[in-house]
C-alpha positions in Angstrom: 98.6 68.3 141.5 98.7 65.9 138.5 100.8 66.9 135.4 98.6 68.6 132.8 97.8 66.4 129.9 99.1 67.8 126.3 96.3 70.0 124.5 97.3 67.5 121.5 95.9 64.6 123.6 92.1 65.8 122.5 92.8 64.5 119.1 93.8 60.9 120.7 90.6 61.3 123.1 88.5 61.7 119.6 90.1 58.6 117.9 89.8 56.6 120.7 85.9 57.5 121.2 85.6 56.7 117.8 86.3 53.1 118.0 83.1 53.0 119.5 81.3 54.5 116.7 81.7 58.2 118.3 82.4 61.1 116.4 82.5 64.7 117.6 79.6 66.7 117.9 81.1 70.1 116.6 83.6 70.2 113.7 87.3 70.3 114.5 88.0 72.9 111.6 87.3 76.5 112.9 86.6 77.3 109.4 83.8 74.5 109.2 82.2 75.4 112.2 81.3 78.8 110.8 79.7 76.9 107.9 77.9 74.7 110.8 76.6 77.5 112.3 75.3 79.4 109.4 73.2 76.2 109.0 71.6 76.2 112.6 71.6 80.1 113.5 68.8 82.6 112.9 69.8 84.1 109.6 70.0 87.9 110.9 71.8 86.3 114.1 74.4 84.6 112.0 74.8 87.9 109.6 75.5 90.0 112.9 78.4 87.5 113.9 79.9 86.8 110.5 79.4 90.3 109.0 82.1 92.4 108.4 82.5 96.4 106.9 81.8 97.5 103.5 82.7 94.8 101.1 84.4 92.7 103.5 88.0 93.4 102.2 89.5 93.9 106.0 88.2 90.6 107.2 89.7 89.0 103.7 92.9 90.8 104.3 92.9 89.4 107.8 93.0 85.8 106.1 95.6 87.0 103.4 98.0 88.4 105.9 97.9 84.7 107.7 98.9 82.8 104.2 101.8 85.6 104.0 103.6 83.9 106.5 104.6 80.1 106.3 105.8 78.1 108.9 109.2 76.5 108.6 109.1 72.9 110.0 112.0 71.6 112.0 112.8 68.3 113.2 115.1 66.2 115.7 114.5 68.9 118.3 113.0 67.1 121.2 109.6 67.9 121.8 108.3 65.2 123.7 107.5 67.5 126.2 106.1 70.7 125.6 104.7 73.6 127.5 102.2 76.4 126.5 102.5 77.8 129.9 102.6 81.7 130.3 101.9 84.7 132.3 100.1 87.7 131.3 99.5 91.0 133.5 100.5 89.1 136.6 98.8 85.9 136.2 99.7 82.3 135.2 97.8 81.0 132.0 97.7 77.5 130.6 98.2 79.1 127.4 98.4 82.4 125.5 94.9 82.3 124.5 91.8 84.5 125.7 88.2 84.6 124.6 87.8 88.0 123.2 84.9 90.3 123.9 82.2 89.8 121.7 78.5 91.3 122.5 75.0 90.2 122.4 75.9 86.6 122.6 72.3 85.4 123.5 71.4 86.2 119.9 73.1 82.8 119.4 72.4 80.9 122.4 69.7 81.8 125.3 73.1 81.3 128.2 75.2 83.8 126.0 77.8 84.8 127.8 77.1 82.9 130.7 77.8 79.7 129.1 81.1 81.2 127.4 82.3 82.4 130.8 81.7 78.9 132.5 83.4 77.2 129.8 86.6 79.8 129.8 86.6 79.1 133.6 86.5 75.2 132.9 89.5 75.5 130.5 91.7 77.9 132.8 91.7 80.8 130.1 90.3 84.4 130.9 87.0 85.6 129.4 86.8 88.9 128.2 83.2 90.6 128.9 82.0 93.1 126.2 80.0 96.2 128.0 77.5 95.0 125.2 76.8 91.8 127.0 73.4 90.3 127.3 74.3 89.7 131.0 75.2 92.0 133.5 78.6 92.2 135.0 77.9 90.7 138.1 75.8 87.8 136.4 78.7 86.9 134.4 81.1 87.0 137.4 78.8 84.6 139.2 79.0 82.4 136.3 82.9 82.6 135.9 83.3 81.7 139.5 86.8 81.8 140.4 87.8 81.7 136.4 89.7 84.8 135.0 87.8 87.5 133.6 88.7 91.1 131.9 86.0 93.5 131.3 85.9 95.2 128.2 85.1 98.8 128.1 82.9 100.7 125.5 83.6 104.2 126.6 80.5 105.6 126.9 80.1 110.1 126.2 79.3 110.4 130.0 82.1 110.0 132.1 80.2 109.2 135.3 78.5 105.9 133.2 82.0 105.0 132.3 83.2 105.3 136.1 80.6 103.3 137.2 80.8 100.4 134.7 84.5 100.4 135.6 84.2 100.4 139.5 81.4 97.6 139.4 83.9 95.3 137.1 86.6 96.0 139.7 84.2 95.1 142.3 83.0 91.9 140.8 86.5 90.5 140.6 87.4 91.4 136.9 91.0 91.6 136.7 91.7 94.0 133.8 90.2 96.9 131.8 90.1 96.3 128.3 89.2 99.6 126.2 88.1 99.1 122.6 88.9 102.3 121.0 88.1 101.3 117.1 84.5 101.5 117.9 83.5 105.2 118.5 80.8 104.7 116.0 79.6 101.7 114.6 81.2 100.4 111.2 79.3 100.3 107.7 77.9 96.8 108.1 75.7 95.9 104.9 74.8 92.7 106.3 73.1 94.2 109.3 71.7 97.4 107.1 70.2 95.6 104.8 67.9 93.9 107.2 67.6 96.6 109.5 69.1 94.2 112.2 70.6 96.2 115.4 70.0 93.6 118.7 70.5 96.9 121.0 67.5 98.4 119.9 65.4 95.3 121.0 67.0 95.5 124.3 69.4 92.7 123.6 73.0 93.6 124.6 72.6 96.9 127.0 72.2 94.6 130.5 75.3 96.5 131.9 73.4 99.6 131.0 70.0 98.7 132.5 71.7 97.5 135.6 74.1 100.5 135.8 72.6 103.2 138.6 74.4 105.8 136.6 73.0 105.2 133.4 69.8 104.7 134.7 69.4 107.7 136.9 69.2 109.8 133.6 66.6 107.5 132.0 63.0 109.4 132.2 60.6 107.6 134.4 63.4 105.6 135.8 62.8 102.3 134.2 61.0 102.7 130.9 63.0 100.2 128.5 62.2 102.1 125.5 63.7 105.5 127.0 66.6 103.7 128.2 67.2 102.2 124.8 66.9 105.7 123.4 69.3 107.0 126.0 71.6 104.3 125.4 71.5 105.0 121.4 72.5 108.8 122.4 75.3 107.4 124.5 76.8 104.6 122.8 80.5 105.7 121.1 82.3 108.6 121.9 84.3 110.0 119.0 85.5 112.8 120.8 87.6 110.9 123.0 91.4 111.8 123.1 95.0 110.3 124.6 94.6 112.6 127.4 91.1 110.9 128.2 93.1 108.0 129.5 94.6 110.1 132.5 91.1 110.4 133.8 90.6 106.4 133.5 93.8 105.6 135.3 92.4 107.7 138.0 89.5 105.5 138.2 90.8 102.0 138.8 94.0 100.4 139.9 93.5 97.7 137.5 95.8 97.4 134.2 94.3 99.1 131.2 94.8 97.6 128.1 94.0 99.3 124.8 92.3 97.4 122.1 92.4 98.4 118.1 95.7 99.5 117.8 97.1 98.7 114.0 99.6 101.9 113.5 102.8 101.7 115.2 102.3 105.5 115.8 99.6 104.5 118.0 101.5 102.0 119.5 104.2 104.4 120.6 101.6 106.8 122.3 100.1 104.0 124.2 103.6 103.4 125.6 103.9 107.2 126.3 100.4 106.9 127.9 101.5 104.5 130.4 99.0 101.9 129.5 99.7 98.3 130.6 99.1 96.3 127.2 97.7 96.7 123.9 95.8 94.7 121.7 96.8 94.7 117.7 93.7 94.4 116.3 91.1 95.7 113.2 87.9 94.3 115.2 87.9 91.8 113.0 87.2 93.5 110.0 84.0 94.8 111.5 84.7 98.8 111.5 86.8 100.1 108.6 86.6 98.6 105.0 89.9 98.7 103.2 92.0 98.6 106.5 95.1 96.8 106.9 95.3 93.0 108.0 95.8 92.7 111.5 98.7 90.5 111.3 100.6 92.7 108.6 100.4 95.3 111.2 101.6 93.3 114.0 105.6 93.2 113.6 105.5 96.9 113.3 103.3 97.1 116.4 105.5 95.2 118.4 108.7 96.9 117.1 107.2 100.3 118.2 106.4 99.0 121.8 110.1 97.8 121.8 109.3 95.4 125.1 107.6 98.1 127.2 104.4 96.2 127.6 102.8 93.0 126.5 101.2 93.3 122.8 98.5 91.1 122.3 96.6 90.3 119.2 93.4 89.5 117.6 91.4 89.2 114.0 91.6 86.5 111.7 92.6 83.7 114.3 91.2 80.5 112.5 93.5 77.6 113.8 96.6 76.6 115.7 98.6 77.5 112.9 97.4 81.2 113.1 98.0 81.1 116.6 101.4 80.2 116.2 102.3 82.8 113.7 101.0 85.7 115.8 103.2 84.9 118.7 106.2 84.1 116.4 105.7 87.4 115.3 105.7 88.8 118.5 102.5 88.6 120.2 102.4 87.5 123.9 98.9 86.1 123.4 96.0 85.7 121.2 92.0 86.4 121.5 89.8 84.4 119.7 86.5 86.1 118.6 84.1 84.7 116.1 84.8 81.1 116.1 83.7 80.4 120.0 80.7 82.2 119.3 79.9 79.8 116.5 80.5 77.1 119.1 78.2 78.6 121.8 75.4 79.1 119.0 76.1 74.8 118.0 76.1 73.9 121.7 76.0 76.4 124.2 78.7 75.8 127.0 79.9 72.3 125.3 80.5 74.1 122.0 82.7 76.8 123.4 85.0 74.1 125.4 85.0 72.3 122.3 86.3 75.4 120.1 88.9 76.0 123.0 90.0 72.4 123.1 90.1 72.5 119.2 92.6 75.5 119.0 94.8 74.5 121.6 95.1 70.9 120.5 95.7 72.3 117.1 98.0 75.0 118.3 100.1 72.3 120.6 100.5 70.1 117.3 101.8 72.9 115.2 104.3 73.6 118.0 105.8 70.2 117.8 105.6 70.0 114.1 107.7 73.2 114.1 110.2 71.8 116.1 109.3 74.3 119.4 108.5 73.0 123.0 108.2 76.1 124.8 106.8 79.3 123.7 110.3 81.4 124.3 111.1 79.2 121.1 108.3 80.5 119.0 109.8 83.5 117.2 110.4 84.6 113.9 112.9 82.6 113.1 110.1 80.0 112.7 108.5 81.7 109.7 109.1 82.9 106.5 107.1 85.7 104.5 106.2 84.8 100.8 
């Protein structure tokens, strides 16, 4: 097998194409990508993706937390050959990156999760499929082919439906179950509320329910979509969940269980006691609780509470290679990307998602080099200073 080209070579490719008058189809700044997507996407779809809870202060705190930490460049450290390869839950990855679970992707592009799964597989990184997908577990698995994939569970009120979804994911080749626990009810999102826009009520994003025998068994008439949507509305979210329920989930699957939505070190400690396999330090990109702590601000204490017992992953606020570097330096084993790849999807389908992946990993590779780090084990808190 030939040696993998450094991720940073993407910028050389861009400049070489520029000699023939070719410029990138999409922005190479993930911040500018959002601006471009806003110009292209339908206002309600863009608002759904970009919107945050309440005043937006938590989303702002995520970005402020990134600015609180600054990278200390180092020189003469021999970074000619660099590697971002790592292993996570027993799988080898080319870089510590996953595409995080984002629902209802067809509101920005008709191929939705199918395009995202293909782009992730093409890039060799795992894709985490949301329960709220516009396509079924099995359809996305077919699109992903041999690509690594995890399944994210929104734990419904009925255990029979939860068990069925998990069993389907395991049968379809998903290799981990990510339980999102900070969305037991929907956050207060003025962008969606002011336009009364909730795509699920239009039948978008409930494909996994409509294709699930345990769910459909409870639909009056067996196939009426309006009745199915009403049943979904009654079932989505489960505010009654407690730590002990994880024992039941463990009985349903042999797959690794990952808890998403942890920003409290106390909860991180309880996750260790519960015996799960990994956690994701995340505040859902600021979409759930207004006034919450920035995710990166929470990360060091969460990592300390886990004390090496399991991997700690990170999401919420990643907008470039420097952000990815900071999260890894503060103890994350990998990061998950959210909104930016959805903007890429909206702008260009599979090609747009692939561009976003290459952009992030290219900038991350450059960041590692400029910081004087050649391997991930050199990326630690000594690389940063807090201002």
